[in-house]
Structure formats: C-alpha cells, structure tokens
C-alpha positions as CSV (number, residue, x, y, z in Angstrom):
1,M,37.0,159.8,138.2
2,A,39.6,162.2,140.9
3,D,38.6,165.4,140.9
4,K,40.7,168.9,139.1
5,G,42.9,169.7,141.6
6,S,43.0,166.6,142.9
7,P,46.4,165.0,143.6
8,A,45.0,161.9,141.5
9,H,44.3,164.2,138.1
10,D,48.1,165.9,139.1
11,G,49.5,162.3,138.4
12,Q,47.0,161.7,135.7
13,R,47.8,165.3,134.1
14,R,51.4,164.0,134.2
15,R,51.4,160.3,133.0
16,V,49.4,161.8,130.1
17,L,52.1,164.7,129.8
18,G,54.6,162.8,129.7
19,E,53.8,160.4,126.8
20,D,52.9,163.2,124.8
21,E,55.7,164.8,124.9
22,L,58.0,161.6,124.8
23,T,56.1,161.1,121.8
24,G,56.5,164.2,119.8
25,Q,60.7,163.9,120.8
26,S,60.9,160.6,119.9
27,G,59.3,161.7,116.1
28,T,61.7,164.7,116.5
29,W,64.5,162.2,117.1
30,I,63.9,160.1,114.0
31,G,63.2,163.3,111.6
32,R,66.5,164.8,112.3
33,A,68.8,161.5,112.3
34,A,66.8,160.8,108.5
35,W,67.4,164.2,107.3
36,A,70.9,163.6,108.8
37,G,71.3,160.3,107.4
38,S,70.6,161.0,104.2
39,A,72.5,164.0,104.8
40,V,75.7,161.7,105.1
41,A,74.6,158.9,103.1
42,S,74.6,161.3,100.1
43,A,77.5,163.1,100.5
44,V,79.6,159.7,101.0
45,A,78.4,158.3,97.9
46,I,79.1,161.2,95.5
47,D,82.8,160.8,96.7
48,F,83.1,157.2,95.7
49,V,81.9,157.2,93.1
50,T,83.6,160.3,91.4
51,K,87.2,159.5,93.7
52,W,86.4,155.9,91.4
53,L,86.1,157.6,88.3
54,I,88.5,159.8,88.3
55,V,90.8,156.8,89.4
56,S,90.0,154.3,87.5
57,I,89.0,156.0,84.4
58,V,89.5,159.3,84.4
59,M,93.2,159.7,85.1
60,V,94.0,156.7,82.7
61,P,96.6,157.7,82.6
62,P,97.7,160.2,85.1
63,R,97.2,163.8,83.3
64,T,96.0,167.6,83.4
65,I,92.6,167.4,81.4
66,E,91.2,171.5,80.8
67,I,88.0,171.9,81.3
68,A,86.8,175.3,81.3
69,P,89.8,178.1,81.5
70,F,89.4,178.4,84.2
71,F,89.4,174.4,85.4
72,N,91.5,171.8,85.0
73,L,91.1,168.0,86.2
74,T,94.3,166.6,88.0
75,L,95.4,164.1,90.3
76,G,96.4,164.6,93.7
77,F,96.9,163.5,97.2
78,N,96.8,165.8,99.8
79,T,98.4,164.5,103.3
80,G,97.0,167.6,104.9
81,I,93.6,168.5,105.7
82,S,91.2,170.0,103.6
83,F,92.2,172.0,100.0
84,G,95.8,170.4,101.2
85,M,96.3,172.7,104.4
86,F,98.7,171.0,106.8
87,S,99.8,168.9,104.7
88,D,103.8,168.4,106.5
89,L,102.4,168.1,109.8
90,F,100.3,164.9,109.0
91,L,102.8,163.6,106.5
92,E,103.7,161.3,108.5
93,R,100.9,160.3,110.7
94,P,97.7,159.8,108.2
95,L,96.3,157.7,111.4
96,V,96.0,160.6,113.5
97,L,94.8,163.3,111.5
98,A,91.8,160.2,110.6
99,G,91.3,159.6,114.8
100,I,90.7,163.8,114.9
101,K,88.7,163.5,111.7
102,V,86.8,160.6,113.8
103,L,85.6,162.4,116.5
104,I,85.2,165.4,114.7
105,I,82.3,163.6,113.1
106,A,81.0,162.3,116.0
107,G,80.9,165.7,117.9
108,L,79.1,167.0,114.0
109,L,76.0,163.9,114.3
110,A,75.7,164.5,117.7
111,W,74.9,168.6,117.1
112,A,73.1,167.5,114.2
113,M,70.6,165.4,116.4
114,R,70.1,168.5,118.8
115,S,69.6,171.4,116.2
116,D,65.8,172.2,115.2
117,K,66.7,173.7,112.6
118,P,66.5,171.7,109.3
119,A,69.3,173.3,107.2
120,E,71.3,173.0,110.0
121,T,71.0,169.1,110.7
122,V,71.1,169.1,106.8
123,G,74.6,170.6,106.7
124,L,75.8,169.3,109.5
125,G,75.2,165.8,107.9
126,L,77.0,167.0,104.5
127,I,80.6,167.9,105.9
128,A,80.3,164.9,108.7
129,G,79.6,163.1,105.1
130,G,82.6,164.8,103.7
131,A,85.1,164.5,106.6
132,A,84.1,160.4,106.6
133,G,85.5,160.2,102.6
134,N,88.2,161.7,103.0
135,V,88.8,159.6,106.5
136,V,88.1,156.4,104.5
137,D,90.3,157.5,101.8
138,R,92.9,158.2,104.2
139,L,92.9,155.1,105.6
140,R,92.4,153.1,102.2
141,E,95.3,155.0,101.2
142,G,97.6,156.8,103.7
143,A,96.1,160.5,101.6
144,V,93.0,161.6,100.0
145,T,92.5,162.0,96.2
146,D,92.2,165.8,94.8
147,F,91.1,166.7,91.7
148,L,89.6,169.6,91.1
149,D,91.8,172.2,89.7
150,F,90.4,175.8,90.5
151,H,92.4,178.7,89.2
152,V,93.5,182.2,87.6
153,G,96.1,182.0,85.1
154,D,98.8,180.7,86.8
155,W,97.6,181.2,90.4
156,H,96.2,177.8,91.4
157,W,93.5,177.3,94.3
158,P,94.4,174.2,96.8
159,A,92.9,170.5,94.1
160,F,90.1,169.7,96.2
161,N,87.4,166.2,95.8
162,M,83.6,166.1,96.2
163,A,83.9,165.9,100.2
164,D,85.7,169.1,100.3
165,A,82.5,170.3,98.1
166,M,80.4,168.7,100.7
167,I,81.9,170.2,103.6
168,T,81.6,173.7,101.8
169,V,78.0,173.2,100.9
170,G,77.8,172.0,104.4
171,C,78.8,175.3,106.4
172,I,76.4,177.4,104.1
173,L,73.5,175.8,105.3
174,V,74.9,175.6,109.4
175,A,75.1,179.7,108.6
176,A,72.3,180.2,106.8
177,G,70.4,178.0,109.0
178,S,71.7,180.4,112.0
179,F,69.2,182.9,110.7
180,W,66.6,180.6,110.5
181,P,63.9,180.6,113.4
182,S,64.2,177.4,115.6
183,R,60.7,175.5,114.6
184,S,58.1,176.0,117.4
185,R,57.1,174.0,119.6
186,V,53.5,172.5,119.6
187,P,51.8,173.0,123.0
188,V,50.3,169.8,124.6
189,R,46.5,169.7,125.3
190,E,45.3,168.9,128.7
191,L,43.6,166.5,128.9
192,P,39.4,166.6,129.7
193,R,37.8,165.5,132.5
194,R,35.2,162.6,132.1
195,G,31.6,164.4,131.6
196,A,33.0,168.1,131.5
197,R,31.5,170.1,128.7
198,R,33.5,171.0,126.3
199,P,33.7,174.7,125.1
C-alpha cells in the first residue's frame, strides 16, 4: 500500500474523489432532469387538455360564458406573444415567433439543468412547458388559442390561456427561488489507508 503523501497515494485519492464527485454530479443531474421534465410535461398536458375542452366542447358554438362578475370564458386567437403583446408584428410571421420561442425554451432548460434550487428548476420547467404549449398551437393553427378573460367593469385584461398561467407561476417560482439558499455540497471523505487507525 502506498504511503500517505506519496505520488501513488495521491493518485489513488484523486481517482476515488473523482469517482465520488462524478456519482454525486450524476445523481444531481438526474434529479434536476426529473424535476424540470415533470414541470414541462405537466404544463404541456394542462395546456393541451384545457384548449381541447374549450375548442371542442365548451365553445361550440363560440360565445362568452360569464363565470363570475370579473371572469368570463371566451374564445380568441392570439398571433403575438403572451397576453396578446406584439400581435401585429408577428401576424404574418408565425414561424419566426415559433423559432424564437424554441431557442428560448432550449435556454430555459439549460438553465434549469444548472440550477441547484428546486423551486427555480421547477419554475423554469413550467415556463418552458408553457412556451412549448403555445409553440405547438402556433405551428398547428398559426395562432394561440386564448379563453381566460378577467375584467373589471368594461376594462378587460388581455385574454390568455393555461400555458400563459404556467409561465406566470414559473416566473413567480424563479423569483422566489432567488431568495432561497443554494444546496450545500456534501464533502467527499478521503479514502482511509489500509491498516490506519479509525479515529
């Protein structure tokens, strides 16, 4: 057995530390992927199901349904980004906006995989999933289906959908996660020498 401090011992220690670090990083990466993937899948599923229900069942025929004095269900199609912003700019360029969103989604997922805060990882997954739901809508229909209409009297907030709601919730989680401390790393113990006394 190589003596402590010898080149052979140092090489063995580095090898063991490297293996332990690799195992820890792999487990962390899998955990982040699970959280982000679950958030993305949930956001996409909720968005798809609600849009299908609205278009295929609830809004046949299209109309305005009053749910509360401040909330209606209605049917609209948005050619812009969330909440109808820049709709005129992208009216004749749906694929341009879809391409931009795909790049944003990729960036969000890369960020989620590097974050060590669960709330931030889930929030980024929800934002990516909501954006993905709207991208699918835009590629299929050329516009995004909106149906949630909140208003005060005659003033109406721009209609939106559950994908936009998931994006909003995700942004709140990311903002909240910025105030949470990062996970501390567990130090890797040095491999004890054979025959060495335990403390």
